[in-house]
C-alpha positions in Angstrom: 24.5 -12.0 151.5 20.7 -12.3 151.0 19.1 -14.7 153.4 17.6 -16.7 150.5 21.0 -17.5 149.3 22.6 -18.2 152.7 20.9 -21.7 152.9 21.9 -22.5 149.4 25.5 -21.5 150.0 25.6 -23.6 153.2 24.3 -26.6 151.2 26.9 -26.0 148.5 29.7 -25.8 151.1 28.6 -29.1 152.6 28.1 -31.0 149.3 31.0 -29.6 147.3 34.3 -30.0 149.0 36.4 -29.8 145.9 37.0 -26.2 144.9 38.1 -27.2 141.3 34.6 -28.6 140.6 32.6 -26.1 142.7 32.1 -23.5 140.0 30.9 -26.1 137.5 28.6 -27.9 139.9 27.0 -24.6 141.0 26.6 -23.4 137.4 24.9 -26.7 136.5 22.6 -26.7 139.6 21.5 -23.1 139.0 21.0 -23.7 135.2 18.8 -26.7 135.9 16.8 -24.8 138.5 16.3 -21.8 136.2 15.4 -24.2 133.3 12.8 -25.9 135.4 11.2 -22.5 136.3 11.4 -21.1 132.8 8.1 -21.2 130.9 7.6 -23.2 127.8 5.3 -22.0 125.0 1.8 -23.3 125.0 2.3 -24.9 121.6 5.1 -25.6 119.2 6.7 -22.5 117.8 8.2 -21.9 114.3 11.5 -20.3 115.5 12.5 -22.0 118.8 15.8 -20.1 119.0 14.0 -16.8 118.4 11.4 -17.6 121.0 14.1 -18.6 123.5 16.2 -15.5 122.9 13.2 -13.1 123.1 10.9 -14.7 125.6 13.0 -16.9 127.9 16.5 -15.5 128.0 15.8 -12.1 129.7 14.3 -13.8 132.8 17.1 -16.4 132.9 19.8 -13.6 132.8 18.1 -11.8 135.7 18.0 -14.9 137.9 21.5 -16.2 136.9 22.9 -12.7 137.6 21.2 -12.6 141.0 22.8 -15.9 141.9 26.2 -14.8 140.6 26.1 -11.7 142.8 25.8 -13.9 145.8 28.3 -16.7 145.0 31.1 -17.4 142.6 30.4 -19.7 139.6 30.9 -19.5 135.8 27.8 -17.6 134.5 28.7 -18.4 130.8 28.7 -22.1 131.6 25.5 -21.6 133.5 23.8 -19.9 130.5 25.1 -22.6 128.1 23.7 -25.3 130.3 20.4 -23.4 130.9 20.0 -23.2 127.1 20.6 -26.9 126.8 18.3 -27.9 129.6 15.5 -25.6 128.4 15.8 -27.0 124.8 15.6 -30.6 126.2 12.4 -29.6 128.0 11.1 -28.1 124.8 11.8 -31.3 122.9 10.2 -33.4 125.6 7.1 -31.2 125.4 7.0 -31.1 121.6 8.7 -34.3 120.4 7.6 -33.8 116.8 9.5 -30.5 116.6 12.6 -32.5 115.4 13.1 -35.7 113.4 13.2 -38.8 115.4 15.2 -41.1 113.2 18.9 -41.1 114.1 20.3 -44.6 114.3 23.5 -43.3 116.0 21.8 -42.3 119.2 20.1 -44.1 122.0 16.3 -44.0 122.3 16.1 -41.2 124.8 18.8 -39.1 123.1 16.9 -39.5 119.9 13.6 -38.4 121.6 15.0 -35.5 123.7 18.1 -34.5 121.7 20.4 -34.3 124.7 23.6 -34.6 122.7 22.3 -31.9 120.3 22.2 -29.4 123.2 25.0 -30.4 125.6 28.5 -31.4 124.6 29.9 -34.8 125.4 32.5 -33.3 127.8 29.8 -31.5 129.7 27.6 -34.6 129.8 30.5 -36.6 131.4 30.9 -33.9 134.0 27.1 -33.8 134.7 27.1 -37.5 135.1 30.1 -37.4 137.4 28.6 -34.8 139.8 24.9 -35.7 139.2 24.0 -36.2 142.9 25.5 -32.9 144.0 23.9 -31.1 141.0 20.5 -32.5 141.6 20.5 -31.8 145.3 21.8 -28.2 144.8 19.3 -27.7 142.0 16.4 -28.3 144.4 18.0 -25.8 146.8 18.3 -23.3 144.0 14.6 -23.9 143.1 13.8 -22.9 146.7 15.8 -19.7 146.3 14.0 -18.9 143.0 10.6 -19.5 144.6 11.4 -17.2 147.6 12.7 -14.5 145.3 9.5 -14.8 143.2 7.4 -14.4 146.3 9.3 -11.3 147.1 8.6 -10.0 143.6 12.3 -9.8 142.7 11.8 -11.9 139.5 
């Protein structure tokens, strides 16, 4: 195992004792870290999905694949969450990119579109494991930074 991942794996082993939730927590932590490192366009784009698929997704696939080679988690779930987290960041950066008038949503969901990008079931799971996900996401960010310094990404 690559040294950059060793510390991350140690942290995961200390924080996640339940093997049933481990894959989901790791997928969410890696997805959040990758989404935080992924670039946003400098301005609003006409085709957000096209921009995401052509400009953002290739880098994300590389990083997620690299993590998945060093530990076991669900890469499909990770990609799904990554897409959701990135879209939430996009909506936060460019709030006028979508209408802000749904009366069925809370203020922040209306503003950032969380429920548009992440299913209710996944939101419940993210809420349940939020501390572990956030701590591991910081560790995953460290791995990404180290690998970028090594010109791997």
